[in-house]
Every structure is written in structure tokens, then in C-alpha cells.
N, C-alpha and C positions, 0 to 999 in steps of 0.2 A: 163326298165331296163332290159328286155330280147335282145332287139337291143343293149344295149351297152354291153351285155355278147357275143353277137355274133361277134358285133366287134372286142372285145379284143380276141376271140378264132381265130381270122384270122391272128394274130399275134404268135399262138402256134408255128408254125414250126420255126420260128426265135427264140422263146423262149427256144425251144428243142434244137435247133443248140447250143445257148449259154452254156447251162447246159451240153452240150456233149464235150464242148472246151476242148481239153488237158490239155492245162495250169491251168484252173480254177479247172477242176479234179483233177490234180496232187498235188494242193495245199491241197483240200480237204482230198483226201486219204494219204497226207503225215501227215496231222495232226492226222487222224484218227490211223494211225501206232504208233503216239506218245502219245496217248493219256493215255497210263498206266503210262508213265511219269507224265504227269500233276496231274492224281488223286492220285497217289501214294506220289507226293510230296505236295499236299493239306492236306494230312491227319497229316503232322507235322507241317504245318502251324496253322492248327487248335488247336494242342496239345500246342504249342507254346503261342500263343496269345488269345485264347477264354478266358483262366483261368483271364486274365486282364480285362475282361468286370466286373469279380466279385471281383477286387480289390488284385487278387494274380498275383504276379510277381516272375518267376522262376529265380534264381541267375544267373548273365552272364554266368558262365562257363556251368552251365545246360543247358541255353538257345543255346548257342552255339552249344553243344552237339546234342541236339533236331532238330536243322536247318541244320546239316551236311547233312543229306541225301537229304534235299530239295536243298541246295546248289550245290549238285552234282548231281542233277537230272534236275530240273527246271531252276536251273543255266546254263545248257548248253541245253536247250531246242532248241535254234535257231541252234547250231551246228548240233546235230539229225535230225531237220525237214530240214535241207540243203541235207541230205543223203537220208531220205525216200520221200521226194518231187522228188527228182532225180531218184530214183527207180520206183516210180511210173508213172513218165513221161517216161522213158526208157521205162518200158511195153507198154505204150500207143504209141510210137512211132515205137515199133517193129512189131506191127499190119500190119504196111504197107512196112515192111522190107522183103526182101526175107527169108526163112524158114531157108536156109544154111548159113546166112548172119546177125546174130542177133548181137545187141549192148549188150554188159554185163552189166547187171543192177548192179553187185556188183561192177565192176569197176566204174560205174558213180557214184554209193554211194560214194566210198571212194574218187573221185576226188572233187565231190561237196563239202565234209567236208573239204579237204586240201584247196579249193579254197575259201570257206567262210572264212578260218582262215586268210589266205593272206591278205583279205581286212576288217577284222571285228577286228582284234588283236593288241594290241600295246604292243612291247616288255617292260618289266620292268625289275629290277634287280631280278636275280633268278626264271625268268620266264616269263609270259606273263598275262596283264589284261584281266578278263573275263567279263568285262562292258557289252559287245555287244553279248556275247556268249548264253544270256538267251532271254528271250521276245523282248527286244530290237532290237535284230538282225534279227527278223524272214522276215522281208522284204526282207535284204539282202541275207537270206538264199533261199528265192524264185528266187532271180536273179541269184544267183549263180547256182542253180539247172537248172535253164533253160539254160544259157549260156553253161554250162559243157554238158549237154544232146545235144544240136545242135553241138556242136563242135565233140563230139562224132560222131552224125549221118552224117556229113559232111565225116569225116575220112573213117568209116566204109562203107558208101555207095560208096565211090569213091575209096575204096581199098586204102587208105593212110595208111597202115599198114604194120608191119614187117610180112613176111610170112615164115612159116616154112615148110621142107620137110614133106611129109604125113606119113614118119615113126616116126615123133615125136608124143609123146602122146598127145591128145587133149587138157588136163588140161595144158600142158607146152606149147603148141601152142596157147592157149588163152591169156596167159600170155605177150608173146612176141606182140601178136596182139594188146594189149591195151595199149602197152608203148608209142606210138606216139601219140594217142589221150590223154592219161593222162597226159604226157610231155607238148602236146600244149596248153591244157586248164591251167595247171598251168602256164605256161610261159604267156599266156596273162593276167591272172590274176595279176601276178608277175609284168610285165610292168605298167598294168593299175594303180596298188596300188601305184608305186613308182612316177608315174606321178600325180595321184590326191593327193595324202600327199603333195608335193613339190608344188602343185598348190594353194591348200585349208589349209592345216596346220592341217589337221584332217584326221581320216580315214573315208572309203566311208560309214561304216555304221553308224555312227556318221552324216555324211553329208545325208543319206535318212531319219533320224528321224528329222534332222532340215528343210528338204525339205517338208516332209509331216504332221509336225506340224500344219499347217494352216486347212489343211484337217481334222485331228483329232479333232480339235477345232469346226470346221462346223460341222462335223460328230456329235458331242454331243449336238448340239442345236436342237431345238424343230423342225425346217423345215428337218433336217440331219436325226433325229430319224424317223419322219413321213415317210421319203422317204425311208428308209433302211426296217423296219418293216411292211410298208403298200407293199412294193414291194413284200417281203416274202408271205405274205398273197394273193396278186392279183396273182402271179404266181401258188400258191397251188389252188386257187379257180379255174383256166382254167386248172387243172390237171396236172400242172407241179410241182415238188417238190422244193419250192421256195427257202430254205435254200442252196440247192446243186448251185444255180445261185449267190446268195447274199453274202452268209457266206464266201466264199473264199475272197471275196473283201474287208472284213471287218476283217477276221481274226486276222491279224496283229496288228490292232488297237485294239481288244479284249483284246490281252495279252498283249501288252503295258501298258493299262489303268489297269488291275488286277493287275500287278506287282507296278505301280505306286500308285494305291488305298492303296495297302497293306503298302507299304513305308511311305506313309502320315501318315496312322492309327499308325505305328509303332513309328513315331515322334510325337503323340500327336496331330496331326493335322486330320481336317475331310475328309475322301475318297469321293472325289466329281465327279469323272468320271463315266459317265451313260453307255457309250457303254462297256460293258462286256459280257463275255459270259452268266453269271446269268442272264442278263436283257432279253437276247434272250429266255433263258430256262424256266426261272421260272416267268418273268413278261409279254412280249411281247406275249409269245407262251405258257401260262400256261394251261397245259392239250394239248398241242400241237399245230401247227400253227392255228390261227384264234381264240386263248385263248378259247378253245373249252369245258374246263373243267365243265363249270357253265351250258352251254347249254346241254351238255350230262347228269347231274343230273336233269336238268328240264325234259327232255325227261324221264327219268327213275322214276322220282317221282312226277311229275305234268301233265304229259299229260293224256288225255281221249282217245287218239288214243291207240289200243292196239298194233300197229305195231311199233310206235315211243316209247312207254313203252318198249317192248321188246328189240328194237335196244340198247335204254338207258341204260337197267339193264345189257346188254350183255357187252356193251362198257364201263361202269362206272371205272372197276379195269384198263384195259389196260390205258383208258386216264389219270386216276389219277396218272399214272406213266409216263406220256409224248407219249403214243402210241395211237393217234388218228385216224388212218386208220379206225378201225372198225366204228366211227360215221362220218367219212369223205364221207365213200362211203356207209354205211348202211342207212343213213337217206335219202338221201345223203345231206352233206352240200355244196361241191363242184359243180358248175354248176347249183345251186339251186338259182333261181333269189330273192327268200324271203329272203335268208342269206348273199346277196351280201353285204349290208351296215353294218352288224354289224361284219361279218367276216372279212371285212378289216379296219372297224373303231375301233374295240374293242381293237387289239393289239397296235394301235398308241395312244389310250386314256390311255391304260394302263401305257405306257411307259412315256406319258407326266406327268401322276399321279405321277409316282416314281421321274422323274424329279423335279417335285413341291416339294415332300418331302425331296429330296436332297437340292435343292438349297434354298428352303424357310424355311423349317422346321429345316433343319440340320441333317437329317438322313446319316448316311455312306450308300454309294453304297456299290456294291458287292466288298469283299476283299479276298475271297474264291471261289475255285474252286470246285464244287460237281459233281457227277455223274449226266448226264442228265435226268435218270429216278428217280430223287429225287422227290417226290409230291412237285408240286410247291408252295405253302404255306410254308411247311417246309424248303424247297430250300431258300426262301427268307428269312425267318427269320435267319437259320445258314448262308447265304453266306453274309448277311449283318451285322454279327456279333451279333447277338441275342438281340439286343436293344429294347426298349420299341415301339420306332417308327417303327421299321421294323414289329413288331408282330401288331401293327395298321395298317400298310399298307397291311399287307396279307389278313386281315380281309376285309378292305375297296375295295382291289380290285375285290374281289369275289361279293360283294355288286354291286360295278359299272357294271362289267360284266352282273351281271343278270339284272340290269336295261335296259342294251343296248339290249340284245339279248330278252327281255321278250317279248315286242309287237311282234316281228318276229315269237318267238315261237307261241304264241297265234293263229296267222294267218296260220302257218303251221299245228300245231294240229286240228284247226276246219277243214282244206281242207281235212287233213288224214281220220278224223273222217266220214266226209261225202263219201268218196271214199270207207270206209271200209262199209258203209251201203249200198253201191251199190252192191258191191262183195258179200254183205251175201243174197241178192237177185239173184245174178247169181247163186250162190252155190246152194241155195236150187232146182233151176230149174235143174241143171247138177245132184243133187243127184237122184232124180226122173229117170232121163235117165240112170244113172249109174247103178242101182238096176236092171233094165231089162238086161243092158248089163253082169251083174255079172252072170247071170243065163248061159249065152252062155259060159262065160270064164272059168267057172268052169269045163266042159267039157273037157277042154285041159289042165288043170293044172298036171296031172299025166304025161302026154307027156313030157311037160314042164319041168318036175323036173329031169326026166332022162337026158335031153339035157345040163340043168343048170348045173348038177352034174360034167359033163364033162368039160363043159367051165371053172366053178369055179376051176377045175384043172389046166387047161391051163394059169388061170390069175395068179395063185399060182407060177406056173413055170415062168412064165414072171417077176414077182414082188421080189421073192425070191434072196436074196443076191444083191439087188440093193442099190446103195447110191444115196439117194437126197440130193441136198444143196439149201436151200432158201436164196437169197439175197435181201434186202432193203438197205436204206438210213444207219440206224443207228444199226441192228440188233435186233430191237426190234419187227417190223411187222413181219419180217421173223420168228422169233420165233415162231408167234401164228399159222402159217400154219405147220411148222417143227414138232410142240407139235401134231397138229391135225393128220397129216400123221402116227406119230410114235404110236399113240393110237390105229388108224384104223388096223395098220400092225400088231399089239399085239394081238388086239381081234379076228383077222383072222389067227393067227399062221403064219404071214409071216415074214421071217428074212429079215428086211429093215432098212436101216441106214438112218436117217433124221438128219440133220443139220441146223442151221442157222446162218448167218454172214452178215456183213455190205458189199456192194459194194465198190471195192477199195481195201478190204483187202483179196480178194478172189484169187488173181492171182497164188499164190504159192501153192495153195490146188486144182486147179481146177482139176487136173489128178487125184485125189483120187475118183472123182464121176461119176455118170452113166448119172446124170440129173442136170440140172442147173436151177431153177424156180427164173423168177425176179417178184419182187412185184410191185405193180403199180407205187410209187413214183420212182421207178429207171426203168420203162419199156421203156423210152427213149433211154436206153444204149444198147437196144437189139442188135442192128446190130454190135456194138464194141464187144459185149460177144459172138456173134455168129462166129466172125472172130476168137476168140481163142478156142472156144468150136469145131470149124470145124478144126482147127489146131491139137486139141487132139485126135479128133473123137469122142467125147462126145455129148449128147445132150442139147437144152437150148429151153426154151419157157418163154414167158412174159404173165402176166395174167392181165386183166383189173380189176378195182377196184371193181364193184359189185360181179363180179365173185369170185375175191380173197377173199372178205370177207363173201361171201356163203362157199366157201372151208374152212377157218377157221374156220366156225361153224358147220361143217357138216364132221366129220373125213370119213364117208364112202363115201362120193362124192369126197373128197380130194384123196382118194386112187383110186377111180374109173377115176378121172383126169388124174392122173398118169399113170394108167394102158393104158388108151386111147392114151395119147402121146407116151408111149412106142410102143404100137402097131402100132401107125401110122409110128414111124420111122423104125419100123422093117419091115413094108411092103414096104416102100421107099427104104430099104438098099437090 
């Protein structure tokens, strides 16, 4: 098993390179920026259709009124994502552009939306059809964003722009600078649209759906599901955030399927599509990647090892809400040969069991989108429409995960108990030596206290009025460290602002902070972040897993870590 893990680790540089790919990253960050739309609109779907489970139906006029916010938010999701993806990709491309010749991300945002409309929307009497402006148009939205950004890159890099005299204000000059790349982008898509419609007889967005339909179907099969969710877990097991690689490739399928499922349910049919956001968040990764909810609770309540019991209890609440880095790095689970099989296998078995419930027993698949921090069992029940089968499945999946993890848990627990016994013997010997040493140390305490008071004053000066931003994949793990830092600063009467956010949603706020800390799951982005922070003259640091979890659990240690980073940077300056 260890030989297999070492072999997989050899591929880690390639996996990290894939996770940093500009285009995959822009898809993910584009979705993160649009998540308020998704979550907001889902509230109205729950209000509109959950009552039908209990036999109550809204009058048609009332139903249309309830659904109006959904139609004007989720109904134009692809339109918005075309812009947010373009903005994210533009920010990535600008890292390699001269500082005095950057691409305007607001202009690419607008151009991507215009170009998306050109190839996705059909004109009808009194306006235009919006059938592909929602989730069905997502792949087309990505394509529009990618092409637009590269057209801009070619134009800006080669100075194919309208240049204004130096006396012209910068904002006016920028407007003229963007005219050629904006116009060229629209012209390319306009000509392409005319040619495609004349040749195929329908718009490009519809053609994309027809082309990828076999892939959607294959991905919903047992093999496709195993590959998708097995890969997510495999990448995380070697220390690379799996969803950052896999999710961008399937995100469009997710939202097409969830919309289709809801439509089927509204028409009195079964919601049958498996591959949805809810399956990832609440089934395959219940408690986080690796389906770690059950193993965390086993550590907390069944472990004989003091260390594992402490780790389990400290991690239980975060893991219940889908933040599982404390258990991943605290146990640890990743790169731990004992847990390789259950960590990869449990998510696959969970999804296969879910598919059996849908295909064989007739349970509805996920129809609603819920916040990813919703506890897994609750997410399953609400997302699948609160049916009896969904409740049975929510209970059964926990039992199945217990059965899968239990043998490996017992082996690891026994191993840790033996290690603790050995440590206790060593500690007893050390205590005797320490007692002798303490007598010598006490003589120097008075002198040390005088020096310490001066040092403590210097530390406060260094940390006062500093602003620290912690970044992770989804904003959950980063909150643990940001909260710890805030607590320690308050206890030490230090004026320090700490905040947490997700990597990808940070570009517009970087210049407001003095130090950026990367959590372990996004540490592979350090080089890209360093380019941005160096340009702005601020500091950045990435923290490895075990160290990060230690900092989140010890506020004083976290504060000391920040002080050391800032001290080193000041010395270098």
C-alpha cells in the first residue's frame, strides 16, 4: 500500500499543475462569484414546490409570482457566469502581462456577456428566447469567456488598440483602448453565429448540449460516477484539493441535471439524473472529501487513543458542516496508508448506493441546491424533496460508511494507543531531567522577564493595525484560522483585522490587507498569489496541513506565526 501511495505521489507535480490551470481555475472562480444567485434562487424553488410533497399546491398566479425571482436569477445563470468567468481568466492572464499594459477585466466581463448572447439566444416576437441563458448555456458561457479573453490578450499584447494622447484622462483613454478588442470579439462571434445557424439550423448553445449529451449520460453511469468521485478523493489523498481539478470539468453537467430534475418533478415525473451538486456535497463527500463524517465521529466517541479522541472531538463540528481539513491533517487521513482504501472507496460506494435508490427504488434525485455547509443528512433529505426514501437513504449511508471505515479505524486506533504508551515512558524519563533543569532556569527568570516586556511591546507595535486575510477553497477552513487570530489579538489587546475568503474571490480585495495566508488545500496556488502580492507590495505565505491545523487550535501560536512572518519580511525589506 505504501509503495502504491509513493507511486501516486510521483504524479503530484502534474496534478498540481492541472489544479493551477488558468482555464479550470477561471471556471471554478466564475462559479464561486455566481453562487449568491444559485443559493438565493433555490429558496424560492423550495417555497414553490416543497408544499406539494404534503399535498398543497399554490394557485397558478401565486406560483408564478413566487418563481419570478428564480426566473430572473437562476434563469440567467449562464449569462452571468460568462462574465464572471471572463473576469477571473482576465485576472490570471494579467499576471503575465506588463504592469503598464493590463487587460481591462470589466471590459472582458461585458464582452463575454454580449458574445454569449450572440451565439445562445434566438430572437422572438417582442424580445428573445431565454432557454439557454440558464444552466443549459453554461458550457457555451465558458467558451465565450475563453475566446473573448484571448482576443483581448492578442490585441492588448500587440498594441492593436486606439491610443489617446497623454493629456486624455486615464478612464477615457481606457474606453478607447477597449474598443478594438471588444468590437473584434463581437464580430468574430457574430460571423460564427451566422455560419453555424445556416449550416446546422439551430444556435450554438443548443448544438453544445446535443454534442455533450452522450457524455452527460455516461457520466451518470456507475463507471462515470466512480471515476469522478474516486478521482476527487484520490487527489485529496495525496494533498491536492480534488474538487479544484474535477469539479470544473463536471460543473456544467451538475447544473443542467439539477434543472432537468426539477423540471421532471414539476411535470409529475421522477427526478432521475444523479450527477448534481447535492450528490457531491452531501453523498460522495458527506462530511467533506473522503466521506469523513462517520470516521470523525468514530474518533470522537469510539477511540481508545487519547490523541484520536481529542482530534475527533475538535473536528466534529467543522466536519458536520463540511469543513474536514481538521480531520484530514489532524488525524491525519491524507497520505495515511491505513485509510487509503476507505478514503477512496466510501465516496464511490455512497454514490452507487444513491444511484440504486434512484434507479431501482424510485427515489427522486437532487432537485434543489442548498448551501454546501448544510449538514450532510439534512442536505440529502431537503435536496431530494423530503421523501421517505431520502430519509431512509440518509440513515443507511451513515451505516454503510461506518461499516467501510470501522476495520481501518480499529487498526489505526490500536497503533496510536501503542505509540502513546511508548511516549508516556519517554515523558517520565524527561520529567526527572526537567526537574533538575528547572532549578537552574529559575535563577534567570527575573532577567528574562525584563527583556520579555520590551520584546512584547515591540511585538505589539509590529502587529497593531495589521490586516490579515486567510484564503481556502470555499471560505470554511480559512474561517478557522481567521477566528483563532482574531481571538488571540483581542486577548493581547492588539488591533488586528482578520478575515476569511475563498481563493478566486480575493482579487478585488487583496490591496486592503498586509498579509495573505493560504490554507493547505490551495497552497499549490502560492506562486500565482505571490505574483499578485508582489505587484501590490504585500506579503503572502502558504501553510502546510499539520501546521495549519495546529494554528487553528492554538490562537496564541497563530498570532506568533503571523508575527514571525511579518518580522522576516521586515528584515528582508
